Jmol script that loads the backbone (N, CA, C; Angstrom):
load data "model"
ATOM      1  N   MET A   1       0.844  -1.184   0.000  1.00  0.00           N
ATOM      2  CA  MET A   1       0.000   0.000   0.000  1.00  0.00           C
ATOM      3  C   MET A   1       0.884   1.241   0.000  1.00  0.00           C
ATOM      4  N   PHE A   2       0.327   2.284  -0.556  1.00  0.00           N
ATOM      5  CA  PHE A   2       1.029   3.557  -0.621  1.00  0.00           C
ATOM      6  C   PHE A   2       0.514   4.492   0.459  1.00  0.00           C
ATOM      7  N   ASP A   3       1.361   5.451   0.844  1.00  0.00           N
ATOM      8  CA  ASP A   3       0.911   6.436   1.819  1.00  0.00           C
ATOM      9  C   ASP A   3      -0.054   7.413   1.157  1.00  0.00           C
ATOM     10  N   THR A   4      -0.654   8.250   1.957  1.00  0.00           N
ATOM     11  CA  THR A   4      -1.685   9.167   1.477  1.00  0.00           C
ATOM     12  C   THR A   4      -1.151  10.118   0.410  1.00  0.00           C
ATOM     13  N   ALA A   5       0.049  10.632   0.613  1.00  0.00           N
ATOM     14  CA  ALA A   5       0.626  11.574  -0.348  1.00  0.00           C
ATOM     15  C   ALA A   5       0.873  10.911  -1.699  1.00  0.00           C
ATOM     16  N   THR A   6       1.391   9.692  -1.674  1.00  0.00           N
ATOM     17  CA  THR A   6       1.658   8.976  -2.924  1.00  0.00           C
ATOM     18  C   THR A   6       0.354   8.639  -3.633  1.00  0.00           C
ATOM     19  N   THR A   7      -0.638   8.216  -2.883  1.00  0.00           N
ATOM     20  CA  THR A   7      -1.948   7.905  -3.463  1.00  0.00           C
ATOM     21  C   THR A   7      -2.543   9.141  -4.124  1.00  0.00           C
ATOM     22  N   ALA A   8      -2.429  10.281  -3.470  1.00  0.00           N
ATOM     23  CA  ALA A   8      -2.937  11.530  -4.046  1.00  0.00           C
ATOM     24  C   ALA A   8      -2.177  11.885  -5.320  1.00  0.00           C
ATOM     25  N   LEU A   9      -0.870  11.675  -5.323  1.00  0.00           N
ATOM     26  CA  LEU A   9      -0.059  11.935  -6.513  1.00  0.00           C
ATOM     27  C   LEU A   9      -0.493  11.037  -7.663  1.00  0.00           C
ATOM     28  N   LEU A  10      -0.684   9.758  -7.397  1.00  0.00           N
ATOM     29  CA  LEU A  10      -1.090   8.820  -8.443  1.00  0.00           C
ATOM     30  C   LEU A  10      -2.453   9.198  -9.029  1.00  0.00           C
ATOM     31  N   ARG A  11      -3.375   9.596  -8.176  1.00  0.00           N
ATOM     32  CA  ARG A  11      -4.702  10.004  -8.645  1.00  0.00           C
ATOM     33  C   ARG A  11      -4.614  11.276  -9.492  1.00  0.00           C
ATOM     34  N   ALA A  12      -3.805  12.229  -9.044  1.00  0.00           N
ATOM     35  CA  ALA A  12      -3.650  13.483  -9.793  1.00  0.00           C
ATOM     36  C   ALA A  12      -3.040  13.228 -11.166  1.00  0.00           C
ATOM     37  N   ILE A  13      -2.063  12.329 -11.223  1.00  0.00           N
ATOM     38  CA  ILE A  13      -1.432  12.005 -12.505  1.00  0.00           C
ATOM     39  C   ILE A  13      -2.428  11.303 -13.419  1.00  0.00           C
ATOM     40  N   LEU A  14      -3.188  10.367 -12.877  1.00  0.00           N
ATOM     41  CA  LEU A  14      -4.209   9.698 -13.681  1.00  0.00           C
ATOM     42  C   LEU A  14      -5.198  10.718 -14.240  1.00  0.00           C
ATOM     43  N   ASP A  15      -5.666  11.625 -13.400  1.00  0.00           N
ATOM     44  CA  ASP A  15      -6.623  12.636 -13.852  1.00  0.00           C
ATOM     45  C   ASP A  15      -6.021  13.530 -14.926  1.00  0.00           C
ATOM     46  N   GLU A  16      -4.756  13.907 -14.757  1.00  0.00           N
ATOM     47  CA  GLU A  16      -4.104  14.769 -15.743  1.00  0.00           C
ATOM     48  C   GLU A  16      -3.913  14.043 -17.078  1.00  0.00           C
ATOM     49  N   VAL A  17      -3.413  12.823 -17.018  1.00  0.00           N
ATOM     50  CA  VAL A  17      -3.159  12.060 -18.250  1.00  0.00           C
ATOM     51  C   VAL A  17      -4.471  11.776 -18.977  1.00  0.00           C
ATOM     52  N   CYS A  18      -5.530  11.524 -18.232  1.00  0.00           N
ATOM     53  CA  CYS A  18      -6.802  11.136 -18.828  1.00  0.00           C
ATOM     54  C   CYS A  18      -7.793  12.296 -18.929  1.00  0.00           C
ATOM     55  N   GLU A  19      -7.313  13.531 -18.857  1.00  0.00           N
ATOM     56  CA  GLU A  19      -8.238  14.663 -18.877  1.00  0.00           C
ATOM     57  C   GLU A  19      -9.065  14.729 -20.158  1.00  0.00           C
ATOM     58  N   SER A  20      -8.548  14.202 -21.249  1.00  0.00           N
ATOM     59  CA  SER A  20      -9.301  14.237 -22.506  1.00  0.00           C
ATOM     60  C   SER A  20     -10.087  12.945 -22.748  1.00  0.00           C
ATOM     61  N   VAL A  21     -10.038  12.026 -21.800  1.00  0.00           N
ATOM     62  CA  VAL A  21     -10.729  10.749 -21.929  1.00  0.00           C
ATOM     63  C   VAL A  21     -12.045  10.815 -21.152  1.00  0.00           C
ATOM     64  N   SER A  22     -13.107  10.454 -21.793  1.00  0.00           N
ATOM     65  CA  SER A  22     -14.412  10.446 -21.143  1.00  0.00           C
ATOM     66  C   SER A  22     -14.405   9.497 -19.945  1.00  0.00           C
ATOM     67  N   HIS A  23     -15.121   9.880 -18.899  1.00  0.00           N
ATOM     68  CA  HIS A  23     -15.244   8.997 -17.736  1.00  0.00           C
ATOM     69  C   HIS A  23     -15.990   7.716 -18.090  1.00  0.00           C
ATOM     70  N   ARG A  24     -16.658   7.706 -19.228  1.00  0.00           N
ATOM     71  CA  ARG A  24     -17.348   6.504 -19.684  1.00  0.00           C
ATOM     72  C   ARG A  24     -16.398   5.486 -20.302  1.00  0.00           C
ATOM     73  N   GLU A  25     -15.201   5.928 -20.650  1.00  0.00           N
ATOM     74  CA  GLU A  25     -14.182   5.036 -21.228  1.00  0.00           C
ATOM     75  C   GLU A  25     -13.463   4.315 -20.098  1.00  0.00           C
ATOM     76  N   ILE A  26     -14.189   3.478 -19.404  1.00  0.00           N
ATOM     77  CA  ILE A  26     -13.653   2.822 -18.213  1.00  0.00           C
ATOM     78  C   ILE A  26     -12.460   1.932 -18.559  1.00  0.00           C
ATOM     79  N   GLY A  27     -12.523   1.251 -19.677  1.00  0.00           N
ATOM     80  CA  GLY A  27     -11.426   0.371 -20.069  1.00  0.00           C
ATOM     81  C   GLY A  27     -10.125   1.125 -20.249  1.00  0.00           C
ATOM     82  N   ALA A  28     -10.177   2.253 -20.926  1.00  0.00           N
ATOM     83  CA  ALA A  28      -8.973   3.054 -21.161  1.00  0.00           C
ATOM     84  C   ALA A  28      -8.430   3.609 -19.854  1.00  0.00           C
ATOM     85  N   ARG A  29      -9.318   4.162 -19.028  1.00  0.00           N
ATOM     86  CA  ARG A  29      -8.884   4.740 -17.753  1.00  0.00           C
ATOM     87  C   ARG A  29      -8.309   3.660 -16.826  1.00  0.00           C
ATOM     88  N   THR A  30      -8.911   2.487 -16.830  1.00  0.00           N
ATOM     89  CA  THR A  30      -8.422   1.389 -16.000  1.00  0.00           C
ATOM     90  C   THR A  30      -7.043   0.931 -16.475  1.00  0.00           C
ATOM     91  N   HIS A  31      -6.862   0.853 -17.781  1.00  0.00           N
ATOM     92  CA  HIS A  31      -5.575   0.457 -18.349  1.00  0.00           C
ATOM     93  C   HIS A  31      -4.484   1.435 -17.924  1.00  0.00           C
ATOM     94  N   VAL A  32      -4.757   2.722 -18.068  1.00  0.00           N
ATOM     95  CA  VAL A  32      -3.772   3.746 -17.694  1.00  0.00           C
ATOM     96  C   VAL A  32      -3.485   3.665 -16.198  1.00  0.00           C
ATOM     97  N   ALA A  33      -4.530   3.557 -15.393  1.00  0.00           N
ATOM     98  CA  ALA A  33      -4.347   3.484 -13.943  1.00  0.00           C
ATOM     99  C   ALA A  33      -3.482   2.287 -13.556  1.00  0.00           C
ATOM    100  N   SER A  34      -3.722   1.148 -14.185  1.00  0.00           N
ATOM    101  CA  SER A  34      -2.956  -0.044 -13.822  1.00  0.00           C
ATOM    102  C   SER A  34      -1.482   0.108 -14.188  1.00  0.00           C
ATOM    103  N   LYS A  35      -1.194   0.740 -15.315  1.00  0.00           N
ATOM    104  CA  LYS A  35       0.198   0.930 -15.720  1.00  0.00           C
ATOM    105  C   LYS A  35       0.906   1.930 -14.807  1.00  0.00           C
ATOM    106  N   ILE A  36       0.208   2.988 -14.402  1.00  0.00           N
ATOM    107  CA  ILE A  36       0.789   3.949 -13.464  1.00  0.00           C
ATOM    108  C   ILE A  36       1.056   3.257 -12.128  1.00  0.00           C
ATOM    109  N   LEU A  37       0.114   2.462 -11.671  1.00  0.00           N
ATOM    110  CA  LEU A  37       0.265   1.747 -10.413  1.00  0.00           C
ATOM    111  C   LEU A  37       1.417   0.745 -10.482  1.00  0.00           C
ATOM    112  N   GLU A  38       1.542   0.033 -11.588  1.00  0.00           N
ATOM    113  CA  GLU A  38       2.657  -0.909 -11.759  1.00  0.00           C
ATOM    114  C   GLU A  38       3.995  -0.189 -11.673  1.00  0.00           C
ATOM    115  N   ALA A  39       4.086   0.967 -12.334  1.00  0.00           N
ATOM    116  CA  ALA A  39       5.337   1.735 -12.318  1.00  0.00           C
ATOM    117  C   ALA A  39       5.661   2.205 -10.902  1.00  0.00           C
ATOM    118  N   ALA A  40       4.661   2.674 -10.189  1.00  0.00           N
ATOM    119  CA  ALA A  40       4.877   3.128  -8.820  1.00  0.00           C
ATOM    120  C   ALA A  40       5.311   1.969  -7.923  1.00  0.00           C
ATOM    121  N   THR A  41       4.727   0.808  -8.143  1.00  0.00           N
ATOM    122  CA  THR A  41       5.084  -0.373  -7.360  1.00  0.00           C
ATOM    123  C   THR A  41       6.531  -0.780  -7.617  1.00  0.00           C
ATOM    124  N   ARG A  42       6.994  -0.557  -8.841  1.00  0.00           N
ATOM    125  CA  ARG A  42       8.394  -0.866  -9.186  1.00  0.00           C
ATOM    126  C   ARG A  42       9.352   0.206  -8.683  1.00  0.00           C
ATOM    127  N   GLY A  43       8.835   1.301  -8.119  1.00  0.00           N
ATOM    128  CA  GLY A  43       9.715   2.321  -7.543  1.00  0.00           C
ATOM    129  C   GLY A  43       9.736   3.641  -8.282  1.00  0.00           C
ATOM    130  N   GLU A  44       9.017   3.753  -9.391  1.00  0.00           N
ATOM    131  CA  GLU A  44       8.958   5.031 -10.114  1.00  0.00           C
ATOM    132  C   GLU A  44       8.062   5.975  -9.319  1.00  0.00           C
ATOM    133  N   ILE A  45       8.657   7.032  -8.795  1.00  0.00           N
ATOM    134  CA  ILE A  45       7.867   7.959  -7.991  1.00  0.00           C
ATOM    135  C   ILE A  45       7.940   9.397  -8.492  1.00  0.00           C
ATOM    136  N   SER A  46       8.727   9.639  -9.527  1.00  0.00           N
ATOM    137  CA  SER A  46       8.803  11.012 -10.030  1.00  0.00           C
ATOM    138  C   SER A  46       7.542  11.325 -10.824  1.00  0.00           C
ATOM    139  N   PRO A  47       6.963  12.480 -10.599  1.00  0.00           N
ATOM    140  CA  PRO A  47       5.751  12.838 -11.341  1.00  0.00           C
ATOM    141  C   PRO A  47       5.932  12.770 -12.849  1.00  0.00           C
ATOM    142  N   GLU A  48       7.054  13.251 -13.356  1.00  0.00           N
ATOM    143  CA  GLU A  48       7.266  13.224 -14.807  1.00  0.00           C
ATOM    144  C   GLU A  48       7.391  11.804 -15.329  1.00  0.00           C
ATOM    145  N   GLY A  49       8.063  10.947 -14.593  1.00  0.00           N
ATOM    146  CA  GLY A  49       8.183   9.553 -15.005  1.00  0.00           C
ATOM    147  C   GLY A  49       6.836   8.860 -15.021  1.00  0.00           C
ATOM    148  N   LEU A  50       6.029   9.110 -14.002  1.00  0.00           N
ATOM    149  CA  LEU A  50       4.702   8.504 -13.943  1.00  0.00           C
ATOM    150  C   LEU A  50       3.784   9.042 -15.037  1.00  0.00           C
ATOM    151  N   LYS A  51       3.904  10.341 -15.331  1.00  0.00           N
ATOM    152  CA  LYS A  51       3.101  10.916 -16.424  1.00  0.00           C
ATOM    153  C   LYS A  51       3.467  10.273 -17.746  1.00  0.00           C
ATOM    154  N   GLN A  52       4.764  10.041 -17.959  1.00  0.00           N
ATOM    155  CA  GLN A  52       5.187   9.417 -19.213  1.00  0.00           C
ATOM    156  C   GLN A  52       4.652   8.000 -19.320  1.00  0.00           C
ATOM    157  N   VAL A  53       4.689   7.270 -18.214  1.00  0.00           N
ATOM    158  CA  VAL A  53       4.120   5.913 -18.197  1.00  0.00           C
ATOM    159  C   VAL A  53       2.633   5.991 -18.542  1.00  0.00           C
ATOM    160  N   GLY A  54       1.936   6.946 -17.951  1.00  0.00           N
ATOM    161  CA  GLY A  54       0.507   7.108 -18.212  1.00  0.00           C
ATOM    162  C   GLY A  54       0.223   7.465 -19.659  1.00  0.00           C
ATOM    163  N   ARG A  55       1.013   8.382 -20.222  1.00  0.00           N
ATOM    164  CA  ARG A  55       0.815   8.773 -21.627  1.00  0.00           C
ATOM    165  C   ARG A  55       1.080   7.599 -22.562  1.00  0.00           C
ATOM    166  N   ASP A  56       2.124   6.822 -22.259  1.00  0.00           N
ATOM    167  CA  ASP A  56       2.422   5.638 -23.071  1.00  0.00           C
ATOM    168  C   ASP A  56       1.269   4.634 -22.996  1.00  0.00           C
ATOM    169  N   ALA A  57       0.758   4.438 -21.788  1.00  0.00           N
ATOM    170  CA  ALA A  57      -0.359   3.506 -21.607  1.00  0.00           C
ATOM    171  C   ALA A  57      -1.594   3.992 -22.343  1.00  0.00           C
ATOM    172  N   LEU A  58      -1.838   5.296 -22.304  1.00  0.00           N
ATOM    173  CA  LEU A  58      -3.011   5.850 -22.976  1.00  0.00           C
ATOM    174  C   LEU A  58      -2.943   5.630 -24.479  1.00  0.00           C
ATOM    175  N   SER A  59      -1.745   5.701 -25.033  1.00  0.00           N
ATOM    176  CA  SER A  59      -1.613   5.499 -26.483  1.00  0.00           C
ATOM    177  C   SER A  59      -1.869   4.051 -26.888  1.00  0.00           C
ATOM    178  N   HIS A  60      -1.846   3.128 -25.914  1.00  0.00           N
ATOM    179  CA  HIS A  60      -2.106   1.713 -26.185  1.00  0.00           C
ATOM    180  C   HIS A  60      -3.366   1.209 -25.490  1.00  0.00           C
ATOM    181  N   ALA A  61      -4.154   2.131 -24.989  1.00  0.00           N
ATOM    182  CA  ALA A  61      -5.337   1.746 -24.217  1.00  0.00           C
ATOM    183  C   ALA A  61      -6.439   1.206 -25.125  1.00  0.00           C
ATOM    184  N   PRO A  62      -7.190   0.257 -24.617  1.00  0.00           N
ATOM    185  CA  PRO A  62      -8.324  -0.266 -25.397  1.00  0.00           C
ATOM    186  C   PRO A  62      -9.428   0.789 -25.501  1.00  0.00           C
ATOM    187  N   THR A  63     -10.072   0.820 -26.619  1.00  0.00           N
ATOM    188  CA  THR A  63     -11.220   1.710 -26.786  1.00  0.00           C
ATOM    189  C   THR A  63     -12.378   0.894 -27.339  1.00  0.00           C
ATOM    190  N   MET A  64     -13.557   1.439 -27.294  1.00  0.00           N
ATOM    191  CA  MET A  64     -14.712   0.689 -27.780  1.00  0.00           C
ATOM    192  C   MET A  64     -14.725   0.609 -29.302  1.00  0.00           C
ATOM    193  N   TRP A  65     -13.840   1.344 -29.980  1.00  0.00           N
ATOM    194  CA  TRP A  65     -13.818   1.312 -31.452  1.00  0.00           C
ATOM    195  C   TRP A  65     -12.782   0.355 -32.000  1.00  0.00           C
ATOM    196  N   ARG A  66     -11.985  -0.247 -31.159  1.00  0.00           N
ATOM    197  CA  ARG A  66     -10.949  -1.171 -31.660  1.00  0.00           C
ATOM    198  C   ARG A  66     -11.483  -2.556 -31.752  1.00  0.00           C
TER     199      ARG A  66
END
end "model"
wireframe off; spacefill off
backbone 0.3
color backbone group
């Protein structure tokens, strides 16, 4: 588990990376969240590093049109 500050950081990064993604696109948002969480679990804690992981995940996220 992460501390409160780290959890808040992860949520803020997810929201920033997915700001253009509809909240209805649950699959895409879940994919991005899981990749950010995996990176944090591996020790990536820099905001820029986590944002890059999120952006990379978003570019490969499932959508309802694929």
